[in-house]
PAGU-768166 format. One record per residue (C-alpha): residue number from 1; residue in three letters; x negated, z, y negated. Coordinates in nm, 4 decimals. Layout:
+------+------+----------+----------+----------+
: resi : resn :       px :       pz :       py :
+------+------+----------+----------+----------+
:  NUM :  ALA :        X :        Z :        Y :
...
+------+------+----------+----------+----------+
//
This chain:
+------+------+----------+----------+----------+
: resi : resn :       px :       pz :       py :
+------+------+----------+----------+----------+
:    1 :  MET :  -0.3474 :  -0.1764 :  -1.4195 :
:    2 :  ILE :  -0.2349 :   0.1821 :  -1.4779 :
:    3 :  ALA :  -0.2402 :   0.1139 :  -1.8521 :
:    4 :  GLY :  -0.0061 :  -0.1792 :  -1.7921 :
:    5 :  PHE :   0.2396 :   0.0399 :  -1.6045 :
:    6 :  GLN :   0.2211 :   0.2971 :  -1.8839 :
:    7 :  PHE :   0.3062 :   0.0234 :  -2.1345 :
:    8 :  MET :   0.6097 :  -0.0684 :  -1.9271 :
:    9 :  VAL :   0.7541 :   0.2816 :  -1.8982 :
:   10 :  ALA :   0.6633 :   0.4086 :  -2.2459 :
:   11 :  THR :   0.8458 :   0.1526 :  -2.4592 :
:   12 :  ASP :   1.1863 :  -0.0068 :  -2.4990 :
:   13 :  ASN :   1.0367 :  -0.3124 :  -2.6690 :
:   14 :  LEU :   1.0751 :  -0.6130 :  -2.4400 :
:   15 :  ILE :   0.7553 :  -0.7741 :  -2.5715 :
:   16 :  LEU :   0.5478 :  -0.4650 :  -2.4921 :
:   17 :  VAL :   0.7169 :  -0.4403 :  -2.1523 :
:   18 :  PHE :   0.6095 :  -0.8009 :  -2.0931 :
:   19 :  VAL :   0.2506 :  -0.7205 :  -2.1963 :
:   20 :  GLY :   0.2437 :  -0.4235 :  -1.9597 :
:   21 :  LEU :   0.3956 :  -0.6324 :  -1.6824 :
:   22 :  GLU :   0.1314 :  -0.9028 :  -1.7102 :
:   23 :  THR :  -0.1587 :  -0.6592 :  -1.7549 :
:   24 :  SER :  -0.0710 :  -0.4729 :  -1.4364 :
:   25 :  SER :   0.0071 :  -0.7918 :  -1.2437 :
:   26 :  LEU :  -0.3270 :  -0.9575 :  -1.3236 :
:   27 :  ALA :  -0.5094 :  -0.6522 :  -1.1903 :
:   28 :  LEU :  -0.2976 :  -0.6550 :  -0.8740 :
:   29 :  TYR :  -0.3716 :  -1.0242 :  -0.8084 :
:   30 :  THR :  -0.7437 :  -0.9475 :  -0.8193 :
:   31 :  LEU :  -0.7227 :  -0.6403 :  -0.5977 :
:   32 :  ILE :  -0.5248 :  -0.8276 :  -0.3327 :
:   33 :  ALA :  -0.7771 :  -1.1144 :  -0.3221 :
:   34 :  MET :  -1.0714 :  -0.8709 :  -0.2977 :
:   35 :  HIS :  -0.9807 :  -0.7891 :   0.0642 :
:   36 :  ASN :  -1.2045 :  -1.0892 :   0.1400 :
:   37 :  ARG :  -0.9968 :  -1.2591 :   0.4059 :
:   38 :  GLU :  -0.8279 :  -1.5971 :   0.4112 :
:   39 :  LYS :  -0.4877 :  -1.4298 :   0.4388 :
:   40 :  SER :  -0.5679 :  -1.2024 :   0.1442 :
:   41 :  PHE :  -0.6488 :  -1.4968 :  -0.0811 :
:   42 :  GLU :  -0.3294 :  -1.6692 :   0.0327 :
:   43 :  ALA :  -0.1337 :  -1.3514 :  -0.0436 :
:   44 :  ALA :  -0.2887 :  -1.3275 :  -0.3908 :
:   45 :  VAL :  -0.1971 :  -1.6903 :  -0.4670 :
:   46 :  LYS :   0.1621 :  -1.6350 :  -0.3495 :
:   47 :  TYR :   0.1934 :  -1.3202 :  -0.5563 :
:   48 :  PHE :   0.0431 :  -1.4955 :  -0.8599 :
:   49 :  THR :   0.2814 :  -1.7915 :  -0.8254 :
:   50 :  MET :   0.5904 :  -1.5741 :  -0.7959 :
:   51 :  GLY :   0.4609 :  -1.3408 :  -1.0681 :
:   52 :  ALA :   0.4161 :  -1.6337 :  -1.3063 :
:   53 :  LEU :   0.7729 :  -1.7432 :  -1.2360 :
:   54 :  ALA :   0.8970 :  -1.3881 :  -1.2976 :
:   55 :  ALA :   0.7034 :  -1.3749 :  -1.6254 :
:   56 :  GLY :   0.8704 :  -1.6967 :  -1.7381 :
:   57 :  PHE :   1.2135 :  -1.5585 :  -1.6522 :
:   58 :  PHE :   1.1432 :  -1.2333 :  -1.8358 :
:   59 :  SER :   1.0196 :  -1.4038 :  -2.1519 :
:   60 :  PHE :   1.3150 :  -1.6441 :  -2.1544 :
:   61 :  GLY :   1.5606 :  -1.3565 :  -2.1082 :
:   62 :  ALA :   1.3964 :  -1.1633 :  -2.3914 :
:   63 :  MET :   1.4180 :  -1.4745 :  -2.6100 :
:   64 :  VAL :   1.7927 :  -1.5046 :  -2.5429 :
:   65 :  PHE :   1.8562 :  -1.1446 :  -2.6471 :
:   66 :  TYR :   1.6375 :  -1.1899 :  -2.9552 :
:   67 :  ALA :   1.8437 :  -1.4957 :  -3.0515 :
:   68 :  LEU :   2.1644 :  -1.2960 :  -3.0051 :
:   69 :  THR :   2.0634 :  -0.9759 :  -3.1828 :
:   70 :  GLY :   1.7507 :  -1.0446 :  -3.3891 :
:   71 :  SER :   1.5619 :  -0.7699 :  -3.2048 :
:   72 :  VAL :   1.3602 :  -0.7114 :  -2.8889 :
:   73 :  GLU :   1.4180 :  -0.3345 :  -2.8981 :
:   74 :  ILE :   1.6559 :  -0.2385 :  -2.6172 :
:   75 :  ASN :   1.8324 :   0.0261 :  -2.8290 :
:   76 :  LYS :   1.8937 :  -0.2196 :  -3.1130 :
:   77 :  ILE :   2.0081 :  -0.4884 :  -2.8713 :
:   78 :  ALA :   2.2626 :  -0.2428 :  -2.7294 :
:   79 :  LEU :   2.3901 :  -0.1478 :  -3.0755 :
:   80 :  VAL :   2.4277 :  -0.5078 :  -3.1967 :
:   81 :  LEU :   2.6013 :  -0.6263 :  -2.8795 :
:   82 :  ALA :   2.8413 :  -0.3308 :  -2.8893 :
:   83 :  ALA :   2.9146 :  -0.3881 :  -3.2599 :
:   84 :  ASN :   2.9948 :  -0.7540 :  -3.1887 :
:   85 :  GLY :   3.2127 :  -0.6586 :  -2.8934 :
:   86 :  TYR :   2.9951 :  -0.8722 :  -2.6633 :
:   87 :  ALA :   3.1418 :  -1.1778 :  -2.8347 :
:   88 :  ASP :   2.8785 :  -1.4236 :  -2.7081 :
:   89 :  MET :   2.9428 :  -1.3354 :  -2.3448 :
:   90 :  GLY :   2.8036 :  -1.6612 :  -2.2086 :
:   91 :  PHE :   2.4651 :  -1.6041 :  -2.3714 :
:   92 :  VAL :   2.4655 :  -1.2385 :  -2.2652 :
:   93 :  LEU :   2.5210 :  -1.3578 :  -1.9093 :
:   94 :  VAL :   2.2258 :  -1.5972 :  -1.9353 :
:   95 :  GLY :   1.9969 :  -1.3278 :  -2.0769 :
:   96 :  VAL :   2.0970 :  -1.0740 :  -1.8128 :
:   97 :  ALA :   2.0510 :  -1.3330 :  -1.5367 :
:   98 :  PHE :   1.6948 :  -1.4121 :  -1.6441 :
:   99 :  LEU :   1.5905 :  -1.0489 :  -1.6930 :
:  100 :  LEU :   1.7532 :  -0.9414 :  -1.3669 :
:  101 :  SER :   1.5718 :  -1.2234 :  -1.1875 :
:  102 :  ALA :   1.2384 :  -1.1156 :  -1.3358 :
:  103 :  LEU :   1.2928 :  -0.7521 :  -1.2406 :
:  104 :  GLY :   1.4207 :  -0.8675 :  -0.9022 :
:  105 :  PHE :   1.0865 :  -1.0352 :  -0.8361 :
:  106 :  LYS :   0.8929 :  -0.7221 :  -0.9284 :
:  107 :  LEU :   1.1215 :  -0.4906 :  -0.7306 :
:  108 :  SER :   1.1456 :  -0.7418 :  -0.4419 :
:  109 :  LEU :   1.5246 :  -0.7440 :  -0.4540 :
:  110 :  ILE :   1.6943 :  -1.0070 :  -0.2399 :
:  111 :  PRO :   1.6949 :  -1.3065 :  -0.2974 :
:  112 :  PHE :   1.3730 :  -1.2653 :  -0.4994 :
:  113 :  HIS :   1.1893 :  -1.0906 :  -0.2153 :
:  114 :  THR :   1.0343 :  -1.3900 :  -0.0392 :
:  115 :  TRP :   0.6807 :  -1.3088 :  -0.1526 :
:  116 :  ALA :   0.6817 :  -0.9464 :  -0.0362 :
:  117 :  PRO :   0.6461 :  -0.9682 :   0.3457 :
:  118 :  ASP :   0.3716 :  -1.2334 :   0.3267 :
:  119 :  VAL :   0.1832 :  -1.0524 :   0.0493 :
:  120 :  TYR :   0.2059 :  -0.7163 :   0.2259 :
:  121 :  GLU :   0.0851 :  -0.8745 :   0.5508 :
:  122 :  GLY :  -0.2059 :  -1.0521 :   0.3833 :
:  123 :  SER :  -0.3151 :  -0.7492 :   0.1804 :
:  124 :  SER :  -0.5030 :  -0.4547 :   0.3207 :
:  125 :  ALA :  -0.2765 :  -0.1739 :   0.4425 :
:  126 :  ALA :  -0.3989 :   0.0464 :   0.1570 :
:  127 :  MET :  -0.3127 :  -0.2186 :  -0.1018 :
:  128 :  ALA :   0.0253 :  -0.2856 :   0.0598 :
:  129 :  GLY :   0.1078 :   0.0856 :   0.0471 :
:  130 :  TYR :   0.0123 :   0.0990 :  -0.3186 :
:  131 :  MET :   0.2236 :  -0.2059 :  -0.4039 :
:  132 :  SER :   0.5242 :  -0.0583 :  -0.2251 :
:  133 :  ILE :   0.5218 :   0.2502 :  -0.4490 :
:  134 :  VAL :   0.3538 :   0.2377 :  -0.7906 :
:  135 :  PRO :   0.4578 :  -0.1013 :  -0.9391 :
:  136 :  LYS :   0.8160 :  -0.0486 :  -0.8255 :
:  137 :  ILE :   0.8671 :   0.2850 :  -0.9986 :
:  138 :  ALA :   0.7561 :   0.1218 :  -1.3251 :
:  139 :  GLY :   1.0032 :  -0.1596 :  -1.2588 :
:  140 :  PHE :   1.2823 :   0.0889 :  -1.1874 :
:  141 :  VAL :   1.2206 :   0.2681 :  -1.5172 :
:  142 :  VAL :   1.2445 :  -0.0620 :  -1.7076 :
:  143 :  ALA :   1.5593 :  -0.1597 :  -1.5140 :
:  144 :  MET :   1.7177 :   0.1808 :  -1.5769 :
:  145 :  ARG :   1.6428 :   0.1561 :  -1.9480 :
:  146 :  PHE :   1.7742 :  -0.1990 :  -1.9822 :
:  147 :  PHE :   2.0879 :  -0.1768 :  -1.7670 :
:  148 :  GLU :   2.1891 :   0.1688 :  -1.8904 :
:  149 :  PHE :   2.3881 :   0.0365 :  -2.1878 :
:  150 :  LEU :   2.5245 :  -0.2606 :  -1.9923 :
:  151 :  VAL :   2.6537 :  -0.0444 :  -1.7060 :
:  152 :  HIS :   2.8338 :   0.1834 :  -1.9526 :
:  153 :  SER :   2.9885 :  -0.1061 :  -2.1437 :
:  154 :  ASP :   3.3296 :  -0.2548 :  -2.0660 :
:  155 :  VAL :   3.1706 :  -0.5653 :  -1.9151 :
:  156 :  VAL :   3.2923 :  -0.5491 :  -1.5554 :
:  157 :  TRP :   3.0861 :  -0.8353 :  -1.4169 :
:  158 :  ILE :   2.7606 :  -0.6468 :  -1.4848 :
:  159 :  LYS :   2.8577 :  -0.3842 :  -1.2288 :
:  160 :  VAL :   2.9823 :  -0.6507 :  -0.9884 :
:  161 :  VAL :   2.6497 :  -0.8357 :  -1.0011 :
:  162 :  LEU :   2.4441 :  -0.5173 :  -0.9579 :
:  163 :  TYR :   2.6726 :  -0.4045 :  -0.6749 :
:  164 :  ALA :   2.6124 :  -0.7348 :  -0.4952 :
:  165 :  PHE :   2.2346 :  -0.7091 :  -0.5423 :
:  166 :  VAL :   2.2276 :  -0.3524 :  -0.4107 :
:  167 :  VAL :   2.4351 :  -0.4213 :  -0.0995 :
:  168 :  LEU :   2.2624 :  -0.7524 :  -0.0213 :
:  169 :  THR :   1.9135 :  -0.6053 :  -0.0624 :
:  170 :  MET :   1.9842 :  -0.3025 :   0.1557 :
:  171 :  THR :   2.1627 :  -0.4905 :   0.4318 :
:  172 :  ALA :   1.9764 :  -0.8216 :   0.4628 :
:  173 :  SER :   1.6315 :  -0.6605 :   0.4562 :
:  174 :  ASN :   1.7365 :  -0.4240 :   0.7349 :
:  175 :  MET :   1.8526 :  -0.7209 :   0.9424 :
:  176 :  TRP :   1.5159 :  -0.8917 :   0.8978 :
:  177 :  ALA :   1.3255 :  -0.5713 :   0.9738 :
:  178 :  LEU :   1.5062 :  -0.5424 :   1.3074 :
:  179 :  VAL :   1.3487 :  -0.8642 :   1.4399 :
:  180 :  GLN :   0.9903 :  -0.8134 :   1.3202 :
:  181 :  THR :   0.7091 :  -0.7971 :   1.5766 :
:  182 :  ASP :   0.4477 :  -0.6695 :   1.3313 :
:  183 :  VAL :   0.4612 :  -0.3114 :   1.2037 :
:  184 :  LYS :   0.3257 :  -0.3984 :   0.8596 :
:  185 :  ARG :   0.5906 :  -0.6666 :   0.8079 :
:  186 :  MET :   0.8519 :  -0.4210 :   0.9307 :
:  187 :  LEU :   0.7376 :  -0.1709 :   0.6683 :
:  188 :  ALA :   0.7440 :  -0.4496 :   0.4077 :
:  189 :  TYR :   1.1111 :  -0.5201 :   0.4786 :
:  190 :  SER :   1.1690 :  -0.1451 :   0.4949 :
:  191 :  SER :   1.0307 :  -0.1116 :   0.1410 :
:  192 :  ILE :   1.2679 :  -0.3861 :   0.0248 :
:  193 :  SER :   1.5597 :  -0.1964 :   0.1775 :
:  194 :  HIS :   1.4534 :   0.1259 :   0.0066 :
:  195 :  ALA :   1.4311 :  -0.0627 :  -0.3243 :
:  196 :  GLY :   1.7934 :  -0.1686 :  -0.2816 :
:  197 :  PHE :   1.8853 :   0.1886 :  -0.1942 :
:  198 :  VAL :   1.7251 :   0.3184 :  -0.5136 :
:  199 :  MET :   1.8728 :   0.0368 :  -0.7234 :
:  200 :  SER :   2.2136 :   0.1878 :  -0.6465 :
:  201 :  ALA :   2.1259 :   0.4743 :  -0.8823 :
:  202 :  ILE :   2.0960 :   0.2265 :  -1.1710 :
:  203 :  LEU :   2.4365 :   0.0825 :  -1.0781 :
:  204 :  ILE :   2.5934 :   0.4311 :  -1.0762 :
:  205 :  GLY :   2.4285 :   0.5123 :  -1.4099 :
:  206 :  THR :   2.4866 :   0.8894 :  -1.4250 :
:  207 :  THR :   2.2298 :   1.1601 :  -1.4978 :
:  208 :  GLN :   2.2718 :   1.2856 :  -1.1413 :
:  209 :  ALA :   2.2039 :   0.9378 :  -1.0009 :
:  210 :  ASN :   1.9009 :   0.8796 :  -1.2236 :
:  211 :  ALA :   1.7575 :   1.2171 :  -1.1221 :
:  212 :  ALA :   1.8211 :   1.1262 :  -0.7573 :
:  213 :  LEU :   1.6342 :   0.7976 :  -0.8163 :
:  214 :  PHE :   1.3142 :   0.9756 :  -0.9194 :
:  215 :  LEU :   1.3520 :   1.2419 :  -0.6497 :
:  216 :  TYR :   1.3974 :   0.9705 :  -0.3870 :
:  217 :  TRP :   1.0917 :   0.7779 :  -0.5010 :
:  218 :  VAL :   0.8686 :   1.0879 :  -0.5130 :
:  219 :  LEU :   0.9654 :   1.1734 :  -0.1548 :
:  220 :  PHE :   0.9387 :   0.8083 :  -0.0478 :
:  221 :  SER :   0.5894 :   0.7952 :  -0.1967 :
:  222 :  PHE :   0.4620 :   1.0693 :   0.0350 :
:  223 :  THR :   0.6129 :   0.9141 :   0.3463 :
:  224 :  ASN :   0.5342 :   0.5489 :   0.2775 :
:  225 :  LEU :   0.1809 :   0.6230 :   0.1598 :
:  226 :  GLY :   0.1250 :   0.8138 :   0.4827 :
:  227 :  SER :   0.2667 :   0.5280 :   0.6921 :
:  228 :  PHE :   0.0440 :   0.2623 :   0.5371 :
:  229 :  SER :  -0.2553 :   0.4977 :   0.5529 :
:  230 :  MET :  -0.2005 :   0.5229 :   0.9283 :
:  231 :  LEU :  -0.2031 :   0.1425 :   0.9451 :
:  232 :  TRP :  -0.5264 :   0.1419 :   0.7454 :
:  233 :  MET :  -0.6740 :   0.3895 :   0.9937 :
:  234 :  SER :  -0.5733 :   0.1676 :   1.2877 :
:  235 :  ARG :  -0.7192 :  -0.1508 :   1.1391 :
:  236 :  GLN :  -0.9672 :  -0.3738 :   1.3140 :
:  237 :  LYS :  -1.2598 :  -0.3924 :   1.0733 :
:  238 :  HIS :  -1.3800 :  -0.7362 :   1.1797 :
:  239 :  LEU :  -1.0536 :  -0.9215 :   1.2170 :
:  240 :  PRO :  -1.1059 :  -1.3000 :   1.2522 :
:  241 :  ASP :  -0.9873 :  -1.5022 :   0.9543 :
:  242 :  HIS :  -0.7481 :  -1.7033 :   1.1698 :
:  243 :  GLN :  -0.5747 :  -1.3902 :   1.3014 :
:  244 :  SER :  -0.2877 :  -1.3060 :   1.0679 :
:  245 :  SER :  -0.1598 :  -0.9901 :   1.2382 :
:  246 :  ASP :  -0.3505 :  -0.6713 :   1.3123 :
:  247 :  HIS :  -0.0539 :  -0.4370 :   1.3562 :
:  248 :  SER :   0.1683 :  -0.5687 :   1.6343 :
:  249 :  TYR :   0.3971 :  -0.3222 :   1.8101 :
:  250 :  ASP :   0.1938 :  -0.3661 :   2.1301 :
:  251 :  LYS :  -0.1089 :  -0.2229 :   1.9525 :
:  252 :  PHE :   0.0791 :   0.1077 :   1.9155 :
:  253 :  ALA :   0.2088 :   0.1139 :   2.2746 :
:  254 :  GLY :   0.1224 :   0.4376 :   2.4562 :
:  255 :  MET :  -0.0545 :   0.5775 :   2.1525 :
:  256 :  ILE :   0.0455 :   0.9302 :   2.2547 :
:  257 :  LYS :  -0.2069 :   0.8930 :   2.5402 :
:  258 :  THR :  -0.4904 :   0.7242 :   2.3515 :
:  259 :  ALA :  -0.4572 :   0.8952 :   2.0101 :
:  260 :  PRO :  -0.2026 :   1.1799 :   2.0405 :
:  261 :  VAL :  -0.2540 :   1.3327 :   1.6953 :
:  262 :  ALA :  -0.2201 :   0.9939 :   1.5247 :
:  263 :  ALA :   0.0938 :   0.9208 :   1.7304 :
:  264 :  VAL :   0.2586 :   1.2483 :   1.6276 :
:  265 :  ILE :   0.1772 :   1.1940 :   1.2591 :
:  266 :  MET :   0.2993 :   0.8324 :   1.2617 :
:  267 :  GLY :   0.6154 :   0.9426 :   1.4425 :
:  268 :  LEU :   0.6697 :   1.2050 :   1.1748 :
:  269 :  PHE :   0.6530 :   0.9417 :   0.9003 :
:  270 :  MET :   0.8957 :   0.7145 :   1.0890 :
:  271 :  LEU :   1.1466 :   0.9991 :   1.1294 :
:  272 :  SER :   1.1251 :   1.0692 :   0.7568 :
:  273 :  LEU :   1.1789 :   0.7026 :   0.6658 :
:  274 :  ALA :   1.4815 :   0.7029 :   0.8957 :
:  275 :  GLY :   1.6263 :   0.9952 :   0.6996 :
:  276 :  VAL :   1.6140 :   1.2480 :   0.9830 :
:  277 :  PRO :   1.6440 :   1.6091 :   0.8584 :
:  278 :  PRO :   1.4608 :   1.8169 :   0.7534 :
:  279 :  PHE :   1.1927 :   1.5632 :   0.6614 :
:  280 :  ALA :   1.1325 :   1.4432 :   0.3062 :
:  281 :  LEU :   1.3411 :   1.1293 :   0.2729 :
:  282 :  PHE :   1.6508 :   1.2914 :   0.4215 :
:  283 :  TRP :   1.6856 :   1.4881 :   0.0969 :
:  284 :  GLY :   1.6371 :   1.1795 :  -0.1166 :
:  285 :  LYS :   1.9076 :   0.9923 :   0.0746 :
:  286 :  LEU :   2.1366 :   1.2965 :   0.0666 :
:  287 :  TYR :   2.1222 :   1.3388 :  -0.3117 :
:  288 :  LEU :   2.1504 :   0.9647 :  -0.3795 :
:  289 :  ILE :   2.4537 :   0.9224 :  -0.1536 :
:  290 :  SER :   2.6010 :   1.2408 :  -0.3015 :
:  291 :  SER :   2.5687 :   1.0972 :  -0.6533 :
:  292 :  ALA :   2.7525 :   0.7832 :  -0.5369 :
:  293 :  VAL :   3.0400 :   0.9883 :  -0.3929 :
:  294 :  THR :   3.0584 :   1.2086 :  -0.7040 :
:  295 :  SER :   3.0868 :   0.9011 :  -0.9281 :
:  296 :  GLY :   3.3620 :   0.7446 :  -0.7200 :
:  297 :  TYR :   3.1472 :   0.4872 :  -0.5378 :
:  298 :  THR :   3.2750 :   0.5928 :  -0.1961 :
:  299 :  ILE :   3.2477 :   0.2482 :  -0.0358 :
:  300 :  LEU :   2.8927 :   0.2119 :  -0.1669 :
:  301 :  ALA :   2.8079 :   0.5538 :  -0.0200 :
:  302 :  LEU :   2.9423 :   0.4412 :   0.3188 :
:  303 :  ILE :   2.7359 :   0.1207 :   0.3013 :
:  304 :  MET :   2.4262 :   0.3254 :   0.2169 :
:  305 :  ALA :   2.4882 :   0.5594 :   0.5111 :
:  306 :  LEU :   2.5461 :   0.2633 :   0.7447 :
:  307 :  ASN :   2.2227 :   0.0983 :   0.6333 :
:  308 :  SER :   2.0340 :   0.4223 :   0.6919 :
:  309 :  ALA :   2.1667 :   0.4210 :   1.0486 :
:  310 :  ILE :   2.0624 :   0.0571 :   1.0988 :
:  311 :  ALA :   1.7153 :   0.1307 :   0.9607 :
:  312 :  GLY :   1.6820 :   0.4173 :   1.2066 :
:  313 :  TYR :   1.6744 :   0.1632 :   1.4911 :
:  314 :  TYR :   1.3556 :  -0.0149 :   1.3860 :
:  315 :  TYR :   1.1823 :   0.3106 :   1.2902 :
:  316 :  LEU :   1.2684 :   0.4614 :   1.6284 :
:  317 :  LYS :   1.1541 :   0.1390 :   1.7959 :
:  318 :  LEU :   0.7972 :   0.2168 :   1.6897 :
:  319 :  ILE :   0.8345 :   0.5755 :   1.8151 :
:  320 :  VAL :   0.9523 :   0.4416 :   2.1535 :
:  321 :  TYR :   0.6451 :   0.2184 :   2.1728 :
:  322 :  MET :   0.4115 :   0.5066 :   2.0880 :
:  323 :  PHE :   0.5645 :   0.7693 :   2.3148 :
:  324 :  MET :   0.7377 :   0.5874 :   2.6015 :
:  325 :  LYS :   0.5300 :   0.2781 :   2.6801 :
:  326 :  GLU :   0.1981 :   0.2396 :   2.8553 :
:  327 :  PRO :  -0.1122 :   0.1652 :   2.6447 :
:  328 :  VAL :  -0.2049 :  -0.1998 :   2.6014 :
:  329 :  ILE :  -0.5349 :  -0.1269 :   2.4244 :
:  330 :  ALA :  -0.7430 :   0.1106 :   2.6354 :
:  331 :  ASP :  -0.9815 :   0.2254 :   2.3609 :
:  332 :  GLY :  -0.7171 :   0.2606 :   2.0870 :
:  333 :  GLY :  -0.8162 :   0.6206 :   2.0234 :
:  334 :  HIS :  -1.1718 :   0.5141 :   1.9390 :
:  335 :  VAL :  -1.0389 :   0.2879 :   1.6614 :
:  336 :  TYR :  -0.8648 :   0.5809 :   1.4911 :
:  337 :  VAL :  -1.1687 :   0.8075 :   1.5214 :
:  338 :  SER :  -1.4100 :   0.5457 :   1.3834 :
:  339 :  ASN :  -1.1837 :   0.4644 :   1.0861 :
:  340 :  ALA :  -1.0908 :   0.8249 :   1.0045 :
:  341 :  THR :  -1.2985 :   0.8931 :   0.6943 :
:  342 :  LEU :  -1.2680 :   1.2259 :   0.5145 :
:  343 :  ALA :  -1.0817 :   1.0665 :   0.2225 :
:  344 :  LEU :  -0.8343 :   0.8954 :   0.4562 :
:  345 :  LYS :  -0.7734 :   1.2121 :   0.6566 :
:  346 :  THR :  -0.7162 :   1.4027 :   0.3325 :
:  347 :  ILE :  -0.4599 :   1.1487 :   0.2081 :
:  348 :  ILE :  -0.2762 :   1.1472 :   0.5413 :
:  349 :  GLY :  -0.2834 :   1.5281 :   0.5544 :
:  350 :  ILE :  -0.1333 :   1.5591 :   0.2056 :
:  351 :  ALA :   0.1306 :   1.2966 :   0.2876 :
:  352 :  ALA :   0.2190 :   1.4735 :   0.6132 :
:  353 :  MET :   0.2450 :   1.8140 :   0.4453 :
:  354 :  GLY :   0.4630 :   1.6670 :   0.1718 :
:  355 :  THR :   0.6842 :   1.5015 :   0.4312 :
:  356 :  ILE :   0.7252 :   1.8131 :   0.6465 :
:  357 :  PHE :   0.7590 :   2.0803 :   0.3793 :
:  358 :  ALA :   0.9505 :   1.8830 :   0.1155 :
:  359 :  PHE :   1.2586 :   2.0985 :   0.1753 :
:  360 :  VAL :   1.0729 :   2.3968 :   0.0289 :
:  361 :  ALA :   1.0253 :   2.2263 :  -0.3087 :
:  362 :  ILE :   1.3485 :   2.0244 :  -0.3298 :
:  363 :  ASN :   1.5437 :   2.2573 :  -0.5603 :
:  364 :  PRO :   1.2691 :   2.3237 :  -0.8201 :
:  365 :  LEU :   1.1646 :   1.9578 :  -0.8099 :
:  366 :  LEU :   1.5219 :   1.8388 :  -0.8610 :
:  367 :  GLU :   1.5737 :   2.0851 :  -1.1472 :
:  368 :  PHE :   1.2564 :   1.9610 :  -1.3174 :
:  369 :  ILE :   1.3489 :   1.5935 :  -1.2707 :
:  370 :  THR :   1.7076 :   1.6486 :  -1.3873 :
:  371 :  ALA :   1.5880 :   1.8263 :  -1.7029 :
:  372 :  PHE :   1.3388 :   1.5455 :  -1.7668 :
:  373 :  VAL :   1.6029 :   1.2736 :  -1.7203 :
:  374 :  TYR :   1.8575 :   1.4602 :  -1.9337 :
:  375 :  ASN :   1.6078 :   1.5159 :  -2.2179 :
:  376 :  SER :   1.5188 :   1.1464 :  -2.2030 :
:  377 :  GLY :   1.8805 :   1.0586 :  -2.2794 :
:  378 :  TYR :   1.9724 :   0.9221 :  -1.9371 :
+------+------+----------+----------+----------+
//
């Protein structure tokens, strides 16, 4: 699986990207099904079905660009299209539509997100956390590499389409997250919203925005990994097959009384996801919105800020349940203690430290990422 992701990010050849995409996806299908529950198998089948459709879209899009340019190398495709003045605009539109659809499936952009909430819910919390971070950063690198030359071309509709995807993904996923009754599904829609947020960097297309993309995802990784690890710690080990949800909001009610340390840590992760300073994701949002303003995308920056405020509601909703409601499950603290293995406590501790003290490392981390992005030609 990791080798597949490395294939995706290390090449600009669309065929090798496809090979990496399928290699990593096949491993993910297996890992999801290995959770050994009826819902896990259902999630794996859904992911496989949508993944197969995405693979078909990607291969067809690559075929269109090969027919237009005689190459599957992204750099050569860019050169040939620019030399021809994008003469075959209709075919370019078809190729972009298919490749954007394929990447939309992998990044769970709306309207290609339908698999994500069900797959996240059916997977183990650990697997859901992994899927919300690692596959998406590989997808973002491929999207950044492919759309870089299109965004900087004179083709206006490319930016219009990406703009629509970004705004729709951020806003609609937040609306759905507001009405969820299961914390894992809420975090699934939250991850979709964050994907739309990060996709804005590809639309902006500057070195500052691309550096902000990687900074955002590094900080998001700490916080989201910690959040899903807390769900994994709160799991019921012998959940009946017919029971689809193990993470309702009621389960976390009054957690400050039954498991105070776990409640504080989970609250910390929710505040970070909401973008509350000085926690990790505040800095990611700050630099990404700043790059939008600097590049003249003022309206987009306002939409991003508004969506961050909307997202704060459903993150704070969980905090209200944990700190201001009476416990529904009397022995909730015992569940956390029994599931708290040394490895899990270590992961949560690292995630919490990264979330709290991110502000200390922001400047050197941003300098390193900016230098890396600049030297990579983006």
